[in-house]
DSSP file (Angstrom, degrees, kcal/mol; ACC not computed):
  #  RESIDUE AA STRUCTURE BP1 BP2  ACC     N-H-->O    O-->H-N    N-H-->O    O-->H-N    TCO  KAPPA ALPHA  PHI   PSI    X-CA   Y-CA   Z-CA
    1    1 A M     >        0   0    0      0, 0.0     4,-1.7     0, 0.0     5,-0.1   0.000 360.0 360.0 360.0 -48.9  109.0   97.8  109.0
    2    2 A I  H  >  +     0   0    0      1,-0.2     4,-2.8     2,-0.2     5,-0.2   0.907 360.0  52.6 -69.7 -39.7  107.4   98.8  112.2
    3    3 A S  H  > S+     0   0    0      1,-0.2     4,-2.7     2,-0.2    -1,-0.2   0.859 106.5  54.0 -65.7 -30.6  108.5  102.4  111.7
    4    4 A D  H  > S+     0   0    0      2,-0.2     4,-2.3     1,-0.2    -1,-0.2   0.895 109.6  46.6 -65.5 -40.6  106.9  102.4  108.3
    5    5 A K  H  X S+     0   0    0     -4,-1.7     4,-2.6     2,-0.2     5,-0.2   0.913 113.5  48.8 -68.9 -39.2  103.6  101.3  109.7
    6    6 A L  H  X S+     0   0    0     -4,-2.8     4,-2.5     1,-0.2    -2,-0.2   0.933 110.3  51.5 -65.3 -39.9  103.8  103.8  112.5
    7    7 A R  H  X S+     0   0    0     -4,-2.7     4,-2.3    -5,-0.2    -1,-0.2   0.910 111.0  48.0 -60.4 -41.1  104.6  106.5  109.9
    8    8 A A  H  X S+     0   0    0     -4,-2.3     4,-2.2     2,-0.2    -1,-0.2   0.895 112.0  48.6 -65.9 -39.9  101.6  105.5  107.8
    9    9 A V  H  X S+     0   0    0     -4,-2.6     4,-2.1     1,-0.2    -1,-0.2   0.878 111.5  50.9 -68.1 -35.9   99.3  105.5  110.8
   10   10 A K  H  X S+     0   0    0     -4,-2.5     4,-2.1    -5,-0.2    -2,-0.2   0.919 109.2  50.6 -69.1 -40.0  100.6  108.9  111.8
   11   11 A Q  H  X S+     0   0    0     -4,-2.3     4,-2.8     2,-0.2    -2,-0.2   0.907 110.0  50.1 -62.8 -42.9  100.0  110.2  108.3
   12   12 A Q  H  X S+     0   0    0     -4,-2.2     4,-2.1     1,-0.2    -1,-0.2   0.900 110.7  49.5 -63.2 -40.1   96.4  108.9  108.4
   13   13 A E  H  X S+     0   0    0     -4,-2.1     4,-1.8     2,-0.2    -1,-0.2   0.885 111.6  49.7 -67.9 -37.3   95.8  110.6  111.7
   14   14 A Q  H  X S+     0   0    0     -4,-2.1     4,-2.5     2,-0.2    -2,-0.2   0.928 111.1  47.6 -64.1 -45.4   97.2  113.8  110.4
   15   15 A L  H  X S+     0   0    0     -4,-2.8     4,-2.4     1,-0.2    -2,-0.2   0.869 110.4  53.2 -63.7 -34.8   95.1  113.7  107.3
   16   16 A A  H  X S+     0   0    0     -4,-2.1     4,-2.4     2,-0.2    -1,-0.2   0.873 108.7  50.4 -67.5 -37.4   92.0  113.0  109.5
   17   17 A T  H  X S+     0   0    0     -4,-1.8     4,-3.0     2,-0.2     5,-0.2   0.945 110.0  48.8 -63.8 -47.4   92.9  116.0  111.6
   18   18 A V  H  X S+     0   0    0     -4,-2.5     4,-2.4     1,-0.2    -2,-0.2   0.906 110.8  51.5 -60.8 -41.7   93.1  118.2  108.5
   19   19 A T  H  X S+     0   0    0     -4,-2.4     4,-2.2     2,-0.2    -1,-0.2   0.937 112.6  44.8 -60.5 -47.1   89.8  116.8  107.3
   20   20 A K  H  X S+     0   0    0     -4,-2.4     4,-2.3     1,-0.2    -2,-0.2   0.919 114.4  49.3 -63.7 -43.7   88.1  117.6  110.7
   21   21 A V  H  X S+     0   0    0     -4,-3.0     4,-2.6     1,-0.2    -1,-0.2   0.927 111.6  48.1 -62.3 -44.4   89.6  121.1  110.9
   22   22 A T  H  X S+     0   0    0     -4,-2.4     4,-2.4    -5,-0.2    -1,-0.2   0.892 111.0  50.2 -66.9 -38.1   88.6  121.9  107.4
   23   23 A K  H  X S+     0   0    0     -4,-2.2     4,-2.4     2,-0.2    -1,-0.2   0.891 112.0  49.1 -65.5 -40.6   85.0  120.8  107.9
   24   24 A A  H  X S+     0   0    0     -4,-2.3     4,-2.6     2,-0.2     5,-0.2   0.894 109.1  51.6 -66.8 -40.4   84.8  122.9  111.2
   25   25 A M  H  X S+     0   0    0     -4,-2.6     4,-2.9     2,-0.2    -2,-0.2   0.960 111.6  48.2 -64.5 -47.6   86.2  126.0  109.3
   26   26 A R  H  X S+     0   0    0     -4,-2.4     4,-2.6     1,-0.2    -2,-0.2   0.939 111.8  49.5 -49.2 -50.7   83.5  125.5  106.6
   27   27 A L  H  X S+     0   0    0     -4,-2.4     4,-2.6     1,-0.2    -1,-0.2   0.922 111.8  47.1 -62.6 -44.0   80.8  125.1  109.2
   28   28 A I  H  X S+     0   0    0     -4,-2.6     4,-2.4     1,-0.2    -1,-0.2   0.944 111.5  51.2 -64.5 -45.7   81.9  128.2  111.1
   29   29 A E  H  X S+     0   0    0     -4,-2.9     4,-2.5    -5,-0.2    -1,-0.2   0.905 109.9  50.4 -54.9 -41.9   82.1  130.3  107.9
   30   30 A K  H  X S+     0   0    0     -4,-2.6     4,-2.4     2,-0.2     5,-0.2   0.893 109.2  51.0 -62.3 -40.9   78.5  129.1  106.9
   31   31 A E  H  X S+     0   0    0     -4,-2.6     4,-3.0     2,-0.2     6,-0.5   0.920 111.4  48.1 -64.3 -40.8   77.2  130.1  110.3
   32   32 A I  H  X S+     0   0    0     -4,-2.4     4,-2.3     1,-0.2    -2,-0.2   0.905 113.8  45.9 -64.3 -43.7   78.8  133.5  110.0
   33   33 A L  H  < S+     0   0    0     -4,-2.5    -1,-0.2    -5,-0.2    -2,-0.2   0.880 116.7  44.5 -66.2 -37.7   77.5  134.0  106.5
   34   34 A R  H  < S+     0   0    0     -4,-2.4    -2,-0.2    -5,-0.2    -3,-0.2   0.922 128.8  25.2 -75.6 -46.1   73.9  132.8  107.4
   35   35 A K  H  < S-     0   0    0     -4,-3.0    -3,-0.2     2,-0.3    -2,-0.2   0.628  98.6-124.7 -98.8 -11.0   73.6  134.8  110.7
   36   36 A G  S  < S+     0   0    0     -4,-2.3     2,-0.3    -5,-0.3    -4,-0.2   0.496  86.9  47.4  82.8   1.6   76.0  137.7  110.1
   37   37 A Y  S    S-     0   0    0     -6,-0.5    -2,-0.3    -5,-0.1    -1,-0.1  -0.960  97.7 -89.9-162.4 166.3   78.0  136.9  113.2
   38   38 A Y        -     0   0    0      5,-0.3     5,-0.2    -2,-0.3    -6,-0.1  -0.793  34.7-158.2 -90.1 114.9   79.5  133.9  115.0
   39   39 A P        +     0   0    0      0, 0.0     3,-0.3     0, 0.0     2,-0.2   0.614  64.6  62.4 -75.3  -9.8   76.8  132.6  117.3
   40   40 A R  S >  S+     0   0    0      1,-0.2     3,-2.4     2,-0.1     4,-0.2  -0.589  92.3  25.1-108.0 171.5   79.1  130.7  119.8
   41   41 A N  G >  S-     0   0    0      1,-0.3     3,-2.5    -2,-0.2    -1,-0.2   0.845 127.9 -62.6  47.0  47.2   81.8  131.5  122.2
   42   42 A K  G 3  S-     0   0    0      1,-0.3    -1,-0.3    -3,-0.3     3,-0.1   0.779  97.8 -59.1  53.0  29.1   80.5  135.1  122.7
   43   43 A G  G <  S+     0   0    0     -3,-2.4     2,-0.5     1,-0.3    -5,-0.3   0.412 104.4 133.6  88.4  -3.5   81.2  135.8  118.9
   44   44 A Q    <   -     0   0    0     -3,-2.5     2,-0.7    -4,-0.2    -1,-0.3  -0.699  41.3-161.0 -90.4 124.2   84.9  134.9  119.3
   45   45 A V        +     0   0    0     -2,-0.5     2,-0.2    32,-0.1    36,-0.1  -0.921  28.9 157.9-103.1 114.4   86.5  132.6  116.7
   46   46 A T     >  -     0   0    0     -2,-0.7     4,-2.5     1,-0.1     5,-0.1  -0.758  56.4-103.1-126.9 173.6   89.8  131.3  118.1
   47   47 A M  H  > S+     0   0    0     -2,-0.2     4,-2.6     1,-0.2     5,-0.2   0.898 123.1  50.1 -63.2 -41.1   92.1  128.3  117.6
   48   48 A V  H  > S+     0   0    0      2,-0.2     4,-2.1     1,-0.2    -1,-0.2   0.849 110.2  49.0 -65.3 -35.6   90.7  126.7  120.7
   49   49 A E  H  > S+     0   0    0      2,-0.2     4,-2.5     1,-0.2    -2,-0.2   0.902 111.9  49.6 -71.0 -42.1   87.1  127.2  119.5
   50   50 A L  H  X S+     0   0    0     -4,-2.5     4,-1.9     2,-0.2    -2,-0.2   0.904 110.0  50.5 -61.2 -44.3   88.0  125.8  116.1
   51   51 A A  H  X>S+     0   0    0     -4,-2.6     5,-2.4     1,-0.2     4,-0.7   0.894 110.9  50.1 -61.5 -41.9   89.7  122.8  117.8
   52   52 A S  H ><5S+     0   0    0     -4,-2.1     3,-0.9     1,-0.2    -2,-0.2   0.930 111.5  47.3 -63.9 -42.5   86.5  122.2  119.9
   53   53 A R  H 3<5S+     0   0    0     -4,-2.5    -1,-0.2     1,-0.2    -2,-0.2   0.803 111.6  50.9 -69.5 -26.5   84.3  122.4  116.8
   54   54 A A  H 3<5S-     0   0    0     -4,-1.9    -1,-0.2    -5,-0.2    -2,-0.2   0.590 112.8-120.4 -86.3  -6.2   86.5  120.0  114.9
   55   55 A G  T <<5S+     0   0    0     -3,-0.9     2,-0.3    -4,-0.7    -3,-0.2   0.850  71.3 121.5  73.4  36.7   86.4  117.6  117.8
   56   56 A I      < -     0   0    0     -5,-2.4    -1,-0.3    -6,-0.1    -2,-0.1  -0.837  68.4 -86.1-123.8 160.6   90.1  117.5  118.4
   57   57 A G    >>  -     0   0    0     -2,-0.3     3,-1.4     1,-0.1     4,-0.5  -0.289  34.0-116.0 -67.7 153.3   92.1  118.4  121.5
   58   58 A R  T 34 S+     0   0    0      1,-0.3     3,-0.4     2,-0.1     4,-0.2   0.824 115.6  46.8 -59.5 -31.2   93.2  122.0  122.3
   59   59 A S  T >> S+     0   0    0      1,-0.2     3,-0.8     2,-0.1     4,-0.6   0.516  86.6  90.8 -90.8  -4.1   96.9  121.1  122.0
   60   60 A T  G X4 S+     0   0    0     -3,-1.4     3,-1.2     1,-0.3    -1,-0.2   0.903  87.7  49.6 -59.0 -44.4   96.5  119.2  118.7
   61   61 A L  G 3< S+     0   0    0     -4,-0.5    -1,-0.3    -3,-0.4    -2,-0.1   0.729 107.7  54.1 -68.3 -20.6   97.1  122.4  116.6
   62   62 A K  G <4 S+     0   0    0     -3,-0.8    -1,-0.2    -4,-0.2    -2,-0.2   0.536  81.9 115.7 -90.1  -9.5  100.2  123.2  118.7
   63   63 A N  S X< S-     0   0    0     -3,-1.2     3,-2.5    -4,-0.6     7,-0.2  -0.388  72.8-130.4 -62.8 131.6  101.7  119.7  118.0
   64   64 A P  G >  S+     0   0    0      0, 0.0     3,-1.0     0, 0.0    -1,-0.1   0.716 106.8  66.1 -57.6 -19.9  105.0  120.0  115.8
   65   65 A G  G 3  S+     0   0    0      1,-0.2     3,-0.2     2,-0.1     4,-0.1   0.614 101.8  48.3 -76.1 -12.2  103.5  117.4  113.5
   66   66 A H  G <>  +     0   0    0     -3,-2.5     4,-2.7    -6,-0.2    -1,-0.2  -0.068  70.0 125.6-115.5  35.1  100.9  119.9  112.5
   67   67 A K  H <> S+     0   0    0     -3,-1.0     4,-2.0     2,-0.2    -1,-0.1   0.888  76.5  46.3 -66.5 -41.3  103.0  123.0  111.9
   68   68 A E  H  > S+     0   0    0      2,-0.2     4,-2.3     1,-0.2     5,-0.2   0.948 114.1  48.8 -59.7 -50.3  101.7  123.6  108.3
   69   69 A L  H  > S+     0   0    0      1,-0.2     4,-3.0     2,-0.2     5,-0.2   0.913 108.3  53.8 -52.7 -45.5   98.2  123.1  109.5
   70   70 A Q  H  X S+     0   0    0     -4,-2.7     4,-2.9     1,-0.2     5,-0.2   0.908 106.7  52.4 -58.9 -43.1   98.8  125.6  112.4
   71   71 A V  H  X S+     0   0    0     -4,-2.0     4,-2.1     1,-0.2    -1,-0.2   0.946 112.5  45.1 -62.9 -46.1  100.1  128.3  110.0
   72   72 A V  H  X S+     0   0    0     -4,-2.3     4,-2.4     1,-0.2    -1,-0.2   0.899 114.1  48.8 -63.1 -40.7   96.9  128.0  107.8
   73   73 A V  H  X S+     0   0    0     -4,-3.0     4,-3.4    -5,-0.2     5,-0.3   0.934 109.2  52.4 -68.0 -42.5   94.6  127.9  110.9
   74   74 A K  H  X S+     0   0    0     -4,-2.9     4,-2.6     1,-0.2    -1,-0.2   0.941 110.6  48.1 -56.2 -47.0   96.3  131.0  112.4
   75   75 A A  H  X S+     0   0    0     -4,-2.1     4,-1.9    -5,-0.2    -1,-0.2   0.915 113.4  47.5 -58.7 -43.3   95.8  132.9  109.2
   76   76 A W  H  X S+     0   0    0     -4,-2.4     4,-2.6     2,-0.2    -2,-0.2   0.916 110.5  50.8 -63.5 -44.7   92.1  131.8  109.0
   77   77 A V  H  X S+     0   0    0     -4,-3.4     4,-2.5     1,-0.2    -2,-0.2   0.910 109.0  52.8 -62.6 -39.2   91.4  132.7  112.6
   78   78 A K  H  X S+     0   0    0     -4,-2.6     4,-2.1    -5,-0.3    -1,-0.2   0.902 110.3  47.2 -60.3 -41.1   93.0  136.2  112.0
   79   79 A R  H  X S+     0   0    0     -4,-1.9     4,-2.5     1,-0.2    -2,-0.2   0.943 112.7  50.0 -64.5 -46.2   90.6  136.7  108.9
   80   80 A M  H  X S+     0   0    0     -4,-2.6     4,-3.0     1,-0.2    -2,-0.2   0.860 108.4  52.5 -62.6 -36.3   87.7  135.5  111.0
   81   81 A R  H  X S+     0   0    0     -4,-2.5     4,-2.4     2,-0.2    -1,-0.2   0.916 110.9  47.1 -65.1 -42.0   88.6  137.9  113.8
   82   82 A V  H  X S+     0   0    0     -4,-2.1     4,-1.6     2,-0.2    -2,-0.2   0.923 114.7  46.8 -59.3 -44.8   88.8  140.8  111.4
   83   83 A K  H  X S+     0   0    0     -4,-2.5     4,-2.7     1,-0.2    -2,-0.2   0.913 111.2  51.2 -67.3 -40.6   85.4  139.7  110.0
   84   84 A S  H  X S+     0   0    0     -4,-3.0     4,-2.5     1,-0.2    -1,-0.2   0.892 105.4  56.6 -64.1 -38.9   83.9  139.3  113.5
   85   85 A A  H  < S+     0   0    0     -4,-2.4    -1,-0.2     1,-0.2    -2,-0.2   0.860 111.0  44.1 -59.9 -37.6   85.0  142.8  114.4
   86   86 A V  H >< S+     0   0    0     -4,-1.6     3,-0.9    -5,-0.2    -2,-0.2   0.920 112.9  51.3 -70.8 -46.3   83.1  144.2  111.4
   87   87 A V  H 3< S+     0   0    0     -4,-2.7    -2,-0.2     1,-0.3     2,-0.2   0.846  98.8  65.6 -67.5 -35.1   80.1  142.1  112.0
   88   88 A R  T 3<  +     0   0    0     -4,-2.5    -1,-0.3    -5,-0.2    -2,-0.1   0.053  67.6 138.1 -80.6  29.1   79.7  143.0  115.7
   89   89 A K    <   -     0   0    0     -3,-0.9     3,-0.1    -2,-0.2    -3,-0.0  -0.447  65.4 -94.5 -64.2 142.8   78.9  146.7  115.0
   90   90 A P    >   -     0   0    0      0, 0.0     3,-1.3     0, 0.0     4,-0.2  -0.321  46.7 -99.7 -60.9 144.8   76.1  148.0  117.3
   91   91 A A  T 3  S+     0   0    0      1,-0.2    -3,-0.0     2,-0.1     0, 0.0  -0.326 105.6  35.5 -60.6 144.5   72.7  147.9  115.7
   92   92 A G  T 3  S+     0   0    0      2,-0.2    -1,-0.2    -3,-0.1     4,-0.1   0.364  82.5 105.7  92.2  -1.3   71.4  151.1  114.3
   93   93 A T  S <  S+     0   0    0     -3,-1.3    -2,-0.1     2,-0.1    -4,-0.0   0.692  71.7  66.2 -79.9 -15.0   74.8  152.4  113.0
   94   94 A R  S    S-     0   0    0     -4,-0.2    -2,-0.2     1,-0.0     2,-0.0  -0.884  94.5-112.2-107.8 134.2   73.9  151.7  109.4
   95   95 A P        -     0   0    0      0, 0.0    -2,-0.1     0, 0.0     5,-0.1  -0.344  33.2-112.5 -67.8 144.6   71.0  153.6  107.8
   96   96 A S    >>  -     0   0    0      1,-0.1     3,-1.6    -4,-0.1     4,-0.6  -0.294  30.2-104.1 -72.3 162.1   67.9  151.8  107.0
   97   97 A A  G >4 S+     0   0    0      1,-0.3     3,-0.6     2,-0.2    -1,-0.1   0.802 120.4  58.6 -55.8 -29.3   66.9  151.2  103.3
   98   98 A S  G 34 S+     0   0    0      1,-0.2    -1,-0.3     0, 0.0    -2,-0.0   0.748 102.7  53.8 -77.5 -18.0   64.2  153.9  103.6
   99   99 A Q  G <4 S+     0   0    0     -3,-1.6    -1,-0.2     2,-0.1     2,-0.2   0.578  97.9  83.0 -84.3 -12.3   66.8  156.5  104.5
  100  100 A L  S << S-     0   0    0     -4,-0.6    -4,-0.0    -3,-0.6     3,-0.0  -0.588  78.5-122.8 -94.5 152.8   69.0  155.7  101.4
  101  101 A R     >  -     0   0    0     -2,-0.2     4,-2.1     1,-0.1     3,-0.4  -0.520  37.8-103.7 -78.5 159.1   68.7  157.0   97.9
  102  102 A P  H  > S+     0   0    0      0, 0.0     4,-2.6     0, 0.0     5,-0.2   0.891 122.9  53.9 -56.9 -38.4   68.3  154.2   95.2
  103  103 A S  H  > S+     0   0    0      1,-0.2     4,-2.1     2,-0.2     5,-0.1   0.888 109.7  46.8 -63.7 -35.4   71.9  154.6   94.2
  104  104 A E  H  > S+     0   0    0     -3,-0.4     4,-2.5     2,-0.2    -1,-0.2   0.871 110.7  53.2 -68.8 -38.7   73.1  154.1   97.8
  105  105 A T  H  X S+     0   0    0     -4,-2.1     4,-2.4     2,-0.2    -2,-0.2   0.954 110.4  47.1 -62.3 -53.1   70.8  151.1   98.1
  106  106 A L  H  X S+     0   0    0     -4,-2.6     4,-2.8     1,-0.2    -2,-0.2   0.906 110.1  53.2 -58.6 -42.1   72.3  149.5   95.0
  107  107 A A  H  X S+     0   0    0     -4,-2.1     4,-2.4     1,-0.2    -2,-0.2   0.925 109.5  48.4 -62.0 -42.1   75.8  150.3   96.2
  108  108 A F  H  X S+     0   0    0     -4,-2.5     4,-2.7     2,-0.2    -1,-0.2   0.880 112.3  49.7 -64.9 -36.8   75.1  148.5   99.6
  109  109 A Q  H  X S+     0   0    0     -4,-2.4     4,-2.2     1,-0.2     5,-0.2   0.954 112.7  45.9 -69.5 -45.0   73.7  145.5   97.6
  110  110 A Q  H  X S+     0   0    0     -4,-2.8     4,-2.6     2,-0.2    -2,-0.2   0.901 112.7  51.2 -60.5 -38.4   76.7  145.4   95.4
  111  111 A L  H  X S+     0   0    0     -4,-2.4     4,-2.8     2,-0.2    -2,-0.2   0.970 110.4  48.7 -61.4 -53.2   79.0  145.7   98.5
  112  112 A N  H  X S+     0   0    0     -4,-2.7     4,-2.0     1,-0.2    -1,-0.2   0.849 112.2  48.5 -52.9 -40.6   77.2  142.8  100.2
  113  113 A T  H  X S+     0   0    0     -4,-2.2     4,-2.2     1,-0.2    -1,-0.2   0.882 111.5  50.6 -73.1 -38.7   77.5  140.6   97.0
  114  114 A F  H  X S+     0   0    0     -4,-2.6     4,-2.7    -5,-0.2    -2,-0.2   0.914 108.7  51.1 -63.3 -41.2   81.1  141.4   96.8
  115  115 A K  H  X S+     0   0    0     -4,-2.8     4,-2.7     2,-0.2     5,-0.2   0.906 109.6  50.7 -58.0 -44.4   81.6  140.5  100.5
  116  116 A V  H  X S+     0   0    0     -4,-2.0     4,-2.1     2,-0.2    -1,-0.2   0.948 112.6  45.1 -61.9 -47.6   79.9  137.2   99.9
  117  117 A H  H  X S+     0   0    0     -4,-2.2     4,-2.3     1,-0.2    -2,-0.2   0.904 113.1  52.0 -66.5 -36.6   82.1  136.4   96.9
  118  118 A Y  H  X S+     0   0    0     -4,-2.7     4,-2.3     1,-0.2    -1,-0.2   0.923 109.9  47.9 -60.5 -45.6   85.3  137.6   98.8
  119  119 A E  H  X S+     0   0    0     -4,-2.7     4,-2.0     2,-0.2    -1,-0.2   0.835 109.4  52.8 -73.4 -29.1   84.6  135.4  101.7
  120  120 A E  H  X S+     0   0    0     -4,-2.1     4,-2.1    -5,-0.2    -1,-0.2   0.912 110.6  48.7 -68.4 -39.4   83.9  132.4   99.5
  121  121 A L  H  X S+     0   0    0     -4,-2.3     4,-2.2     2,-0.2    -2,-0.2   0.918 110.2  51.5 -64.3 -41.2   87.3  133.0   97.8
  122  122 A L  H  X S+     0   0    0     -4,-2.3     4,-2.5     1,-0.2    -1,-0.2   0.905 109.7  49.5 -56.9 -45.6   89.0  133.2  101.2
  123  123 A R  H  X S+     0   0    0     -4,-2.0     4,-1.9     1,-0.2    -1,-0.2   0.874 110.1  50.2 -69.3 -33.6   87.4  130.0  102.2
  124  124 A R  H  X S+     0   0    0     -4,-2.1     4,-2.8     2,-0.2    -1,-0.2   0.888 108.8  53.0 -69.7 -36.4   88.6  128.2   99.0
  125  125 A V  H  X S+     0   0    0     -4,-2.2     4,-2.8     1,-0.2    -2,-0.2   0.923 109.1  49.5 -63.1 -42.5   92.1  129.5   99.6
  126  126 A S  H  X S+     0   0    0     -4,-2.5     4,-2.0     1,-0.2    -2,-0.2   0.930 111.6  47.9 -61.4 -40.9   92.0  128.1  103.1
  127  127 A V  H  X S+     0   0    0     -4,-1.9     4,-2.7     1,-0.2    -2,-0.2   0.916 113.4  48.0 -65.0 -44.4   90.9  124.7  101.8
  128  128 A L  H  X S+     0   0    0     -4,-2.8     4,-2.9     2,-0.2    -1,-0.2   0.893 109.0  53.2 -64.1 -37.7   93.6  124.7   99.1
  129  129 A E  H  X S+     0   0    0     -4,-2.8     4,-2.5     2,-0.2    -1,-0.2   0.924 111.3  46.9 -64.3 -42.3   96.3  125.7  101.6
  130  130 A L  H  X S+     0   0    0     -4,-2.0     4,-2.4     2,-0.2    -2,-0.2   0.935 113.2  47.6 -64.8 -45.0   95.2  122.7  103.8
  131  131 A E  H  X S+     0   0    0     -4,-2.7     4,-2.6     1,-0.2     5,-0.2   0.929 112.2  50.5 -61.0 -44.4   95.2  120.3  100.8
  132  132 A N  H  X S+     0   0    0     -4,-2.9     4,-2.3     1,-0.2    -1,-0.2   0.890 109.3  51.0 -61.5 -38.1   98.6  121.6   99.7
  133  133 A A  H  X S+     0   0    0     -4,-2.5     4,-2.3     2,-0.2    -1,-0.2   0.954 111.2  48.0 -59.8 -46.3  100.0  121.1  103.2
  134  134 A A  H  X S+     0   0    0     -4,-2.4     4,-2.2     1,-0.2    -2,-0.2   0.917 112.4  48.4 -62.5 -40.7   98.7  117.5  103.2
  135  135 A L  H  X S+     0   0    0     -4,-2.6     4,-2.4     2,-0.2    -1,-0.2   0.880 109.0  54.8 -66.5 -36.7  100.2  116.8   99.7
  136  136 A R  H  X S+     0   0    0     -4,-2.3     4,-2.4    -5,-0.2    -1,-0.2   0.913 107.2  50.2 -62.8 -42.2  103.5  118.3  100.8
  137  137 A K  H  X S+     0   0    0     -4,-2.3     4,-2.3     1,-0.2     5,-0.2   0.931 109.9  49.4 -62.2 -45.4  103.5  115.9  103.7
  138  138 A K  H  X S+     0   0    0     -4,-2.2     4,-1.8     1,-0.2    -2,-0.2   0.916 112.2  48.7 -60.1 -41.1  102.8  112.9  101.4
  139  139 A V  H  X S+     0   0    0     -4,-2.4     4,-2.7     1,-0.2    -1,-0.2   0.895 110.7  51.2 -68.8 -39.2  105.6  114.0   99.0
  140  140 A L  H  < S+     0   0    0     -4,-2.4    -1,-0.2     1,-0.2    -2,-0.2   0.855 112.2  45.2 -72.4 -31.4  108.1  114.4  101.9
  141  141 A T  H  < S+     0   0    0     -4,-2.3    -1,-0.2    -5,-0.2    -2,-0.2   0.821 116.1  46.1 -76.0 -26.7  107.4  111.0  103.3
  142  142 A A  H  < S+     0   0    0     -4,-1.8    -2,-0.2     1,-0.3    -3,-0.2   0.848 131.2  22.1 -77.6 -36.3  107.6  109.4   99.9
  143  143 A F  S >< S+     0   0    0     -4,-2.7     3,-1.7    -5,-0.2    -1,-0.3  -0.672  72.6 172.3-130.9  74.5  110.8  111.3   99.0
  144  144 A P  T 3  S+     0   0    0      0, 0.0    -1,-0.1     0, 0.0    -4,-0.1   0.702  76.0  53.3 -65.5 -20.2  112.4  112.3  102.3
  145  145 A H  T 3  S+     0   0    0      2,-0.1     2,-0.3     0, 0.0    -5,-0.1   0.443  88.0  98.3 -96.2   6.2  115.6  113.6  100.8
  146  146 A Q    <   -     0   0    0     -3,-1.7     2,-0.5    -7,-0.2    -3,-0.1  -0.657  69.8-132.9 -88.5 147.9  113.9  115.9   98.3
  147  147 A V              0   0    0     -2,-0.3    -2,-0.1     1,-0.1    -1,-0.0  -0.872 360.0 360.0 -97.9 126.3  113.6  119.7   99.1
  148  148 A I              0   0    0     -2,-0.5    -1,-0.1   -12,-0.0    -8,-0.0   0.362 360.0 360.0-119.7 360.0  110.2  121.1   98.5
């Protein structure tokens, strides 16, 4: 009886953590899309930075109870690092619009549109992975002897 209550409380806490982390991921992605770079932590998106933005402890994501969340977060941080590396190019490396031919300008516009859509899809994948992890936990607690 007591263990069931503790298990239920633990599940609620884990779901709350997933929600906080997901919101922080969305917020960081919006900031990067809006500004073109990550404005905090010297432009570095790390697991510690994400934990800080989510309002959870540094070690929470290392907790064995959050293994699935940790896998999703690590993949997300890796994508954000790649994105940050591209974003932090020195100014002046890209030609201005006046230096480009009209076809090149159109190509840059299409590329930027593609990047925005691609980043939105990556964000949706991250959210769905987190939701899937939460649902798997629910199923495992409801049916502990089933293999998923």
